[in-house]
N, C-alpha and C positions, 0 to 999 in steps of 0.2 A: 560334612559333619562338623567341621570347625565353625561354620556359620551359625550352628545352633547355640554357640556361646553368647550370641547377641541377646538371648532371652533374659540374661542377667540384668539388662539395663533397667527393668522395672520390677524385678523379683524382690520379695521381702528380704532376701539374703544379700541384696546388692551392697549394703553398707559393710557387711562383714568381709566381702571379697574385693572392696574397692581398692584396697592397697596392693592387690595382687596384679602382676603383670604377666600376660601370656604371650609367649613368642611362638608363632606357628611352627610346629615341628617340621622337619624336612621331608618326612615320608608319611604316607597314608596310615601305615601300621602304627607309627609313632604318634600321629595325631589321635588315633582311636585310643591308644593306651593312655594318652594324656587326659582324655575325657573320663576314663573309668572312675577315678576317685570322686569326681563331681557327680556322676550318675549314681554311684553306690551310696552317696551321702544325701540323696534327695528322695527318700521314701514317702515324704509327706505329700498329701494331695495338693493340687494346684489351688491357689487363692485367686478368687475373682475380684480384682481391684475395681472393676466397674461397678460391682454391687456393694462392696464394703466401703466405698467412698474414698479410697486412698488414691484413685487415679487422678491425674492432673491434666484434664482436658478443658479447653476454653468452652464457653457457652455455645458457640456456633458449631462445635464439633461433636461427633458421636464417639462414645467409648466402646471399643470392641476387645473383649478378652480372648486370649489364646493361651495355650499351655506354656506357663512360665512367664507370662507378661501380658501387656495390653498395648493397644495403639489408639491414636486419636485420628478420626477420619471424617471427612465432610459427608453430609447426608446424600449429596448428589453422587459422590464416588461410591458410597456404600450401596446405594440403590443399583448403580451400574454393575458393581461387582456381584451383587446378589442375583441379578438377572443372568449374568454370564455363568455363574455357578449353577443355577437352575437349568440352564441350557446344556451345560456340560453333563450334569447328572441325567437329564432327560435322554441325551444321546447314549450315555454309558449304560443306562438301565434298559436300553432296547426300545426307546420310545419311537424311533423312526420305523424300526422293524414291526413293532406292535401296531402302529397306525396303518402300515401297509397291509398287515394280515387282517386286521379288523375291517378295513375298508373293502378288501377283496372278499369278505365273508358275508355276502348277501346284504351289505349295508348295515351290518350289526354294530357298527361303531356308535350308532345313535343310542344303543342300549347301555353303553358303558361310559359313565361320566368321568372326566379327568378332574380330580379334586386338586386344590392347591394345598401347599404345605401349611399355609395360614389356617385354612378350614379345619384340617385334621389335627393340627397342633392344639387349636382351641377345643375341638370336639373331645379330645382325650386328656385335657388338662395337662398339656405338655408331656404326654405319654407317661403319666403318673404311674408309679409301680402299683398303686392301689387299684388301678383300672385293669390290671392284667387278668385276663380270663383263662389263659393257658399258654404253655410253652411246649414246643415240639422241635423236631429235627430241622424244620425249615424256617422257624422263626417264632415270634411272640405275638399273641393276639390280645388287643386292648378293647375294652368297652368304651364307646363314645356316644355323644349326642350331637347331631348336626344342628345347624342354625334353624332348620324347619321343625325341630323337635323329634326327628326320627332317631331311634336308638340303633346303633350300628356296631359291628365288630371290625376293628382295623387290624389287619395282619401286617406286622413289620418283619420283613424277611431279615435273615442274618446277613452280615457283610460277607459276600462270597466272591470267588473269582468269576471272571466274565463267562466262563463255561456254564456256570449255574444259572445265569440270567435266562437261559433258554427255558428252564423250568417255570420261571415267573411269567414269561411271555406266553408259554404254553397254557398255563392256568387261566390267564386272562382271556385268551382266544377261545378256549374250550367253554368256560363259564359264560362268556358273553353270548354264546349261541345256544345255550340250554335253557329251555323254558318248561320246567316240570315241577309239580307241587312238592315232590319229595327230594329235590336237589336244592341245596342252599343257593340263594340268589346273589349274584355279584352285582353290586350297585355301581362300582367304579374303581378307579385306581389313582395313585399319585406317583409321578415319575420325577418329581423335582427334588427329591431328597437323596441323600447318600445311599440309602437302602430303599428299594421299591416298596410301596405300600398298596395293599388291596383292601377294599371296603365292601363288606358283606352285610346282608340282613342279619340282625341280631337274633340268635336262637337262645331262648331264655332258660331252658331246663337242663343244660349240660349235655353230657354224652351218654349213650347207651351203656358204655363200659361202667360208668359211675353207678348207674341204677342196678346193674347186674352184680357188680363185685364190691360195691360199698353200700349194700342194701339198707334202705331206711325201713324199719319195721312199721312205721306209721303210714308209709305209702309204698308198699312193695309192687313190683311189676307183676300183674296178674297174668294168668295163662292167656286170657283174651287179648290183653295188650301185647303180649309177646308175639302172638300169632299175627296180630294186625301190623306190628312193626316189621316182622319178617316179610309179610306180603307187600308192604310199602317199599321196602328196600329192594326186594326182588323186582318189583314193577319199575323202579327207577333204573336199575341196571339193565333190565330188558329194553327199556327205552334207549339208554345209552348205546347198547350193542346193536340194536336193529331199527329203531324208529327215529333216531336223530338224523340230521341232514348228512352227517358222515359218522360211521360207527366210531365209538369211543370206548377204549379200554381204561378202566379206572386205575388198576394196578396197585391199589393199596386199600382194599376193602378190609375194615376191621371195626370193632365196636367203638373205638375212640374216634373214628371218623363218621360215626352215625350220631347226629345231634337230634335232640327232642325239643319241640317248641312247647308253648304254654298248654296246648291240647294234647301233648305227647305224640304228635305226628312226627314221623321219622324224616330227617333231612340228611342226605348224603353229602359229605364235605371233603375238602382237601384234595384238589385235583392237580397238585403240583407235579406228579409223576405220570399223569394220564397221557395217552397218545391217541391222536386221530389215526384212523385206519382207512386206507383206500378200499372201496367197496369190494373188490375181488381179492383183497389181501387176506391171508389166513392167519398170519402171525406177524409179530414185530420182534426183531432181534436187538437186544440192548444189554448193557451191563446190568447184572441182576440187582434189582431194587425191590424193597418190600419190608415187611415186618415179620420177624421170626415167630413161628407159630401159625401164621396165616399164609405163608409162602407155598405156592404150588411146587411140590417136589420135582415134577417134570420140567417146569420152568427153571428151577434151580440147577438142574443137571444140564439142560440144553441151552439156556439163555434165550429161548424163544417163548415169548409171552403171547398167549392166544386168549380168545374170549373165555375158554374153559378154565384159564388161570383165575379169572375173576370168579368163576363158578366155584372153584375150590375154596377160595377165601370166604365166599359167602357161606359155603358149607360149614366152615369153622364157626362163623357167627351163629348159624342155626344151632350148632351144638352148644354154644355158649347160652343161647336162649333156653334150650332144653335142660341143661345141667347146672347153670349158674357158675360154672367153672371158668377160670382164666385160660387163655390159649396155651400157656405152659403151666403144667401142674406137677406137684410132687407125688410120686407113687408111695405105696406102703414102705418101700425100701429107701425112701427119702431121695430118690433119684428124679431129676427133672426130665419130663417127657412131654411130647406134644399132645395136646388135648385131642386132636384128630385121631392119632394112632391109638390112644387109649380108648376112645369112643368106639372105633371100629372093632377093637378087641372085645369090648364089653358087649357089642352086638353079636359077635361071633360066639361068645360064650354064654349068651342069653342072660346077661347081668345088667341090662339097661336100667331096670327099675331100682337097682342099688345105687344108681349114679345120677338119677334125675333130681332136679331142684324141687324143694318142698312145695312151692307155689304151683308147679306143674302137676305134681302128684295130687294136690288137694282138689283141683277143679278139672284138670284135663281128662277128656274121655280116652280110655285105653286105645281105642281104634285110631283116633286122630293123632295121638302121641306116637303110636307105632308107624303111622303113615308118614309123619314128618321125620321121624328118626330114619326111616328107610330112604326118604328123599335126601336127607343129609348124607347118608352113606353113599348114595349115588353121586352126589356132588364131590365127595372126597375120594372117588375112585382114582387110584394112582395112574391109570391110563386115561389121559384127557379126552380121548375120542369116545370113551364110554360114559362120560359125564353128560348130563342133560344140558341144553342151552338155558340161558337165563329166562328166555321166553317160556320154555316148558316149565321151569321152576316156578315162575310167577303164576302161570295158569293153574298149576297143581295147588299152590298155596291159596289162590283165590277160590278154588273149588272147595278146599277144606274149610276156609273161613265161611263160605256160604252155608255149608252143612252145619257148622257150629252155630250160626245165627238161627237156622231152622230149629235146631235142638233147643236153643235158648228160648225161642218163641213158644215152643211146646211146653217147656218147663214153667214158663210164666203163666201160660194158659191153665196148666194143671193146678196152679196155686190160686187161681181165681175161680171160686165156686160157681159164680153166675155167668162164667164165660161161655159163649157159644162158639165152639171150635170150628163148626162147619161154616164154610164160606162159599159163595157162588162166584162165578166168573164176572158177574156184574156188580157185586156188592162186597165190600170188605167187612168182615165180621168185627164185632166189638172187641173180641179177643185179639185179633190181628192189630187193630188200631192201638190198643193199650200196650201190647207187647212191643210193637215197633217204636212207639214213643219212648218206652223204657229203654230199649236198645239204643235209641238215638241219644238219650241222656248219658248213657254209659260211654 
């Protein structure tokens, strides 16, 4: 700690303290005490002498600022130190482990590009605060533009202890092996920085949470859009659980982790806490992680996460889509309660229609609303074994969506007086052609 006093050599305060003489105290405790007045009287931010022109370095040397001072260094030494520092960060950020896992995963390392710090620093304008897209428990996401013109989202993880690096490595390994239209695509990562960076495709229209709970009256989420989003998310989870090379449990399904692109197609994101599952494994036992309001009660009690835990969280999202309510709500008595429990009670007391979102009530058919509400109830069963699988959920939603399209076609046909509704097996009617093109536009 005594060595830290050397920073005074180039500090703006050096003149005021030049007359002072410090004698190293005899003990560590005394040395720490001697530094307290200095620390407490230094609340002002560090001054970058390299930028403000007060540094005194010769022309053939580079100026490098650090907390409380600066140093003059040769370009060759600076380059050598930068390379060593990047290698140090690469190892500390799990680069060697990551390379090993990616290489052993069916050659998927080719799908994941290793970006340099220079590339991402330029892409994000030096991680400008104006480029921040969002902040969460695991880090901050910045909007950036690569040299080839692609718009990307760069996730800068928080500085965490080494135990948390497993989550970062886990997310890279999982995303590098997923190829699904409704899962956010990982483009690559950077391991040369103090904190690891992930580079994703940029999803332009924000989160489902924003559209449900910060509703824009000029562009509300229609019933058709809600049903389609639910079907897309269910399909992606079904793929993760049963169609991926190894089953994957997401473990943090919620409306803020469902992104919408320019066509309002759903993209499931944030795989930091996800887990690979051995084919014949039924659950994974971990420290309880997740988001209050979406957390499976059975998982919370036992610490055993199963595929049915993802089903429960998806059930909460379904209820959000139906009601427009947040996962934690205030009841009439102003007490906070879980949306899932309140929804189940409303179903049991036959009060569902007092609880639905206006957009759902306006357009939704009573039969399909009740079918989806019943499906949500099944997903939220407190007994995980009685919940459907995500594959069953996806199939049910696809069936409902297909029926809805048939109804919409009929309604369009009824509005076209000259439409011939009858079609043969060999010829598509004028009505079908017009209706399908209208549906395609929607």
